C-alpha positions in Angstrom: -41.9 17.8 34.9 -38.5 19.6 34.7 -36.8 16.3 35.5 -38.5 14.6 32.5 -37.4 17.5 30.2 -33.8 17.3 31.5 -33.8 13.5 31.1 -35.2 13.9 27.5 -32.5 16.4 26.7 -29.8 14.1 28.1 -31.2 11.2 26.0 -31.2 13.3 22.9 -27.7 14.5 23.6 -26.4 10.9 24.1 -28.1 9.7 20.9 -26.5 12.7 19.0 -23.1 11.9 20.4 -23.5 8.2 19.5 -24.6 9.1 15.9 -21.6 11.5 15.6 -19.1 8.9 16.7 -20.7 6.1 14.7 -20.5 8.2 11.5 -16.9 9.2 12.3 -15.9 5.6 12.7 -17.6 4.7 9.4 -15.9 7.5 7.6 -12.5 6.6 8.9 -12.9 2.9 8.0 -13.9 4.0 4.5 -10.8 6.1 4.2 -8.7 3.0 5.1 -10.5 1.0 2.4 -10.0 3.8 -0.1 -6.3 4.1 0.8 -5.9 0.4 0.4 -7.5 0.6 -3.1 -5.1 3.4 -4.1 -2.2 1.1 -3.2 -3.8 -1.7 -5.2 -4.1 0.7 -8.2 -0.4 1.7 -8.1 0.7 -1.9 -7.7 -1.4 -3.0 -10.7 0.1 -0.2 -12.8 3.6 -1.4 -11.8 2.6 -5.0 -12.7 1.2 -3.9 -16.0 4.5 -2.3 -17.0 6.6 -5.4 -16.2 5.8 -7.4 -19.5 6.9 -4.4 -21.6 10.0 -4.1 -19.5 10.8 -7.8 -19.9 10.3 -7.7 -23.6 12.6 -4.7 -23.9 15.3 -6.4 -21.8 15.1 -9.8 -23.5 16.6 -8.5 -26.7 19.7 -7.2 -24.9 20.2 -9.5 -22.0 19.4 -13.0 -23.3 21.6 -14.8 -20.8 19.7 -13.2 -17.8 16.9 -15.8 -18.2 16.7 -16.6 -14.5 16.3 -13.0 -13.5 13.5 -12.5 -16.1 11.8 -15.6 -14.8 11.9 -14.3 -11.3 10.4 -11.0 -12.4 7.6 -12.9 -14.1 7.0 -15.0 -11.0 6.9 -12.0 -8.8 4.5 -10.2 -11.1 2.2 -13.2 -11.2 2.2 -13.4 -7.4 1.3 -9.7 -7.2 -1.5 -10.1 -9.8 -2.9 -13.2 -8.0 -2.7 -11.8 -4.5 -6.1 -11.8 -2.7 -5.9 -9.2 0.0 -3.9 -6.0 0.7 -1.4 -7.8 2.9 -0.6 -10.3 0.2 -0.5 -7.6 -2.4 1.9 -5.5 -0.4 4.2 -8.5 0.2 4.1 -9.5 -3.5 4.6 -5.9 -4.4 7.7 -5.7 -2.2 9.1 -8.8 -3.9 8.4 -7.4 -7.4 10.2 -4.2 -6.4 13.2 -6.2 -5.2 13.6 -8.2 -8.4 13.1 -5.0 -10.5 16.0 -3.4 -8.6 18.0 -6.5 -9.5 17.0 -6.0 -13.2 18.1 -2.3 -13.2 21.4 -3.3 -11.5 22.0 -5.9 -14.2 21.1 -3.4 -16.9 24.2 -1.4 -15.9 26.2 -4.2 -17.8 24.4 -3.5 -21.0 25.1 0.0 -22.4 22.9 -0.5 -25.4 20.0 -1.4 -23.1 20.6 1.6 -20.9 20.5 3.8 -24.0 17.3 2.3 -25.3 14.6 4.9 -25.3 11.8 2.4 -24.4 13.8 1.0 -21.5 14.5 4.5 -20.2 10.9 5.4 -20.5 9.8 2.3 -18.6 12.4 2.8 -16.0 11.2 6.4 -15.5 7.6 5.3 -15.3 8.4 2.6 -12.7 10.3 5.2 -10.6 7.3 7.4 -10.6 5.0 4.5 -9.6 7.3 3.6 -6.8 6.9 7.2 -5.4 3.1 6.9 -5.7 3.2 3.5 -4.0 5.2 5.0 -1.1 2.8 7.9 -0.9 -0.3 5.6 -1.0 1.2 3.4 1.8 1.8 6.5 3.9 -1.8 7.6 3.3 -3.0 4.2 4.3 -1.0 4.2 7.5 -2.3 7.7 8.3 -5.9 6.5 7.8 -5.2 3.5 10.1 -3.7 5.9 12.7 -6.9 8.1 12.7 -9.1 5.0 12.9 -7.1 3.4 15.7 -7.1 6.6 17.6 -10.9 6.9 17.6 -11.3 3.2 18.3 -9.1 3.5 21.4 -10.1 6.9 22.8 -12.9 7.4 25.3 -15.8 7.8 24.7 -15.6 6.8 21.1 -14.2 3.4 22.1 -17.6 2.6 23.6 -19.3 3.2 20.3 -16.5 1.3 18.4 -17.0 -1.6 20.8 -20.7 -1.6 20.1 -19.9 -1.7 16.4 -17.4 -4.5 17.0 -14.6 -2.4 15.5 -11.0 -3.2 16.4 -7.7 -1.7 15.7 -6.4 -2.1 12.1 -2.9 -3.2 11.2 -0.4 -0.8 9.6 1.5 -1.7 6.5 5.0 -2.3 7.6 8.3 -2.4 5.7 9.8 -5.9 5.6 12.7 -6.5 7.9 15.1 -7.0 5.0 14.4 -3.5 3.7 15.0 -1.9 7.1 18.6 -2.9 7.2 21.1 -0.2 6.5 23.0 -0.9 3.2 26.6 -1.7 3.7 29.0 0.4 1.8 32.6 -0.4 1.5 35.4 1.3 -0.3 
């Protein structure tokens, strides 16, 4: 009789542990989805500012047509991206061409003094900070998820749920290079 009670307690304990790990894995996976959505929101905000920026620049930098076309293409690729990895890649490209635009703007003092341009530049800078934070939050969520998927005994529950490690968002190799400064 005591053996049956002990066995019953062990079964209940195992079931409670399973439920706890199951719920934890679900919560962590939902955090990854939420973090990915936050990145998407910031990338969309950036993409929505680009047409206003292009219209502002067009009046001042008419012979920068190729650069403006590249920005339009990068924005289009970002808007049409289907998953987080594609959106992150397109977002990086958009960021790269926008940096080129701001570098070219240095040649146009009237443009740099334009209030609308300055406002858009400031907004884009703020969005870049938010994108960086959202990416960090995403990678932190992936770290927590990967830890629970790999650690014992939660890896058993994760295996039963067919959950595997998630990929981190990584910085493209070109952005990892140290800029060369020469005097």
